[in-house]
C-alpha positions as CSV (number, residue, x, y, z in Angstrom):
1,M,8.3,-40.8,18.6
2,S,5.5,-38.9,18.7
3,E,4.8,-37.1,21.7
4,D,0.7,-39.0,20.8
5,R,1.9,-42.6,20.2
6,R,4.1,-42.1,23.9
7,R,1.1,-41.3,25.4
8,I,-1.1,-43.9,23.7
9,L,1.5,-46.3,25.4
10,E,1.0,-45.1,28.1
11,M,-2.4,-44.9,29.4
12,L,-2.1,-48.9,27.6
13,K,0.6,-49.5,29.6
14,Q,-1.3,-48.1,33.3
15,G,-4.1,-50.3,32.5
16,K,-6.4,-47.2,30.9
17,I,-7.4,-48.8,27.4
18,S,-7.3,-52.2,25.9
19,V,-4.6,-52.9,23.3
20,A,-7.7,-53.4,20.9
21,E,-8.8,-49.1,21.8
22,A,-4.4,-48.9,21.7
23,E,-4.6,-50.2,18.3
24,E,-7.2,-48.5,17.2
25,L,-5.8,-44.7,18.6
26,L,-2.4,-45.6,17.1
27,D,-4.0,-45.6,13.8
28,A,-5.8,-42.9,14.2
29,T,-2.7,-41.2,14.6
30,R,-0.8,-42.8,11.5
31,T,-3.7,-41.8,9.3
32,A,-4.1,-37.7,11.1
33,P,-2.5,-35.3,8.4
34,E,0.7,-33.5,9.9
35,V,-0.2,-30.1,10.1
36,E,2.9,-27.5,9.6
37,V,2.2,-24.3,11.9
38,P,3.8,-21.5,9.6
39,A,6.9,-19.4,11.3
40,P,5.8,-16.3,12.4
41,K,6.6,-13.6,10.0
42,A,10.0,-11.2,10.4
43,K,8.1,-7.5,11.1
44,A,9.6,-5.5,8.1
45,K,12.4,-2.9,9.0
46,Y,12.8,-1.4,5.6
47,L,10.8,0.6,2.7
48,R,13.2,-0.9,-0.3
49,V,13.8,0.7,-3.5
50,T,16.2,0.0,-6.0
51,V,16.4,1.0,-9.4
52,N,18.8,-1.0,-12.6
53,D,20.0,0.7,-15.5
54,K,22.5,0.8,-18.4
55,D,23.7,4.1,-16.8
56,D,22.6,3.7,-13.6
57,K,21.8,1.5,-9.9
58,V,20.0,3.8,-6.9
59,D,19.3,1.4,-4.1
60,V,17.4,3.6,-1.2
61,R,16.5,1.9,1.5
62,I,14.1,4.1,4.1
63,P,13.6,2.6,8.1
64,L,9.8,2.1,8.4
65,Q,10.5,3.3,12.4
66,L,11.1,6.7,10.7
67,V,7.4,6.8,9.7
68,R,6.5,6.0,12.6
69,S,9.1,8.3,14.0
70,G,7.5,10.6,11.8
71,V,3.5,10.2,13.2
72,K,4.7,10.9,16.6
73,L,6.2,14.0,15.3
74,G,2.9,14.9,13.5
75,A,1.4,15.5,16.6
76,F,3.8,18.1,18.1
77,I,2.2,19.9,15.5
78,P,-0.3,23.1,16.4
79,K,-4.2,22.3,15.1
80,D,-4.4,25.5,12.9
81,A,-1.3,24.4,11.1
82,R,-2.4,20.7,10.1
83,G,-5.1,23.1,8.2
84,K,-3.2,24.6,6.7
85,I,-0.8,22.1,5.9
86,S,-3.4,20.3,4.1
87,E,-4.7,23.2,2.6
88,A,-1.5,23.4,0.7
89,L,-0.5,19.8,0.1
90,S,-4.5,19.7,-1.7
91,E,-3.3,22.4,-4.1
92,K,-0.5,21.3,-5.0
93,G,-3.4,18.0,-5.9
94,V,-2.0,16.0,-2.8
95,D,-4.8,15.0,-1.2
96,F,-3.3,14.5,2.1
97,D,-4.9,15.6,5.4
98,L,-2.8,15.3,8.3
99,T,-5.4,16.5,11.1
100,N,-6.7,12.3,10.4
101,L,-3.3,11.4,10.9
102,D,-3.8,8.0,13.2
103,P,-0.7,6.3,14.5
104,K,-2.6,3.0,14.2
105,A,-4.0,3.5,10.4
106,V,0.3,4.0,10.0
107,E,0.9,0.4,11.8
108,E,-2.0,-1.3,9.5
109,L,-0.7,0.8,6.5
110,I,3.0,-0.8,7.8
111,E,1.8,-4.8,7.9
112,G,-0.1,-4.0,4.6
113,L,3.2,-3.0,2.8
114,A,5.4,-6.7,4.6
115,D,3.1,-7.9,2.5
116,M,3.9,-6.1,-1.4
117,S,6.6,-6.5,-3.7
118,V,6.9,-5.2,-6.8
119,S,8.7,-5.5,-10.2
120,V,9.8,-4.1,-13.3
121,E,11.8,-5.2,-16.0
122,G,13.0,-4.8,-19.7
123,D,15.5,-3.7,-21.9
124,G,18.4,-4.3,-19.1
125,E,16.7,-2.1,-16.3
126,S,14.6,-2.3,-13.2
127,V,12.8,-1.8,-10.8
128,R,11.6,-3.0,-7.4
129,V,9.8,-1.6,-4.5
130,Y,9.8,-4.3,-1.3
131,C,9.1,-4.0,1.7
132,E,12.6,-6.0,4.0
């Protein structure tokens, strides 16, 4: 018996509601749709990359905590060195600015990665990138 039905019957027993009111409330509980509460998602712990082809199999599992720790360690890089690193990366065609590295933004990125899944298959070969 549901908690709602039990409360309605208890109110009827105590004389707080009439039989007609109890019937009306019980009917309402029967027609009310059950709301399914989704289970909370487990927090992703790893970024996983698997590659399978005829000759080779590669399975890389990168702890996302490593990314978090790297961001924290980035705080220890002197500001002038960060600029030089960003400049060197830019020369190599990598548009990444260490001076704007924000731990909160990294957490948002990791949360977004948790929903990501990429799979490519064909001719007996496959590549899959996902979080677990």
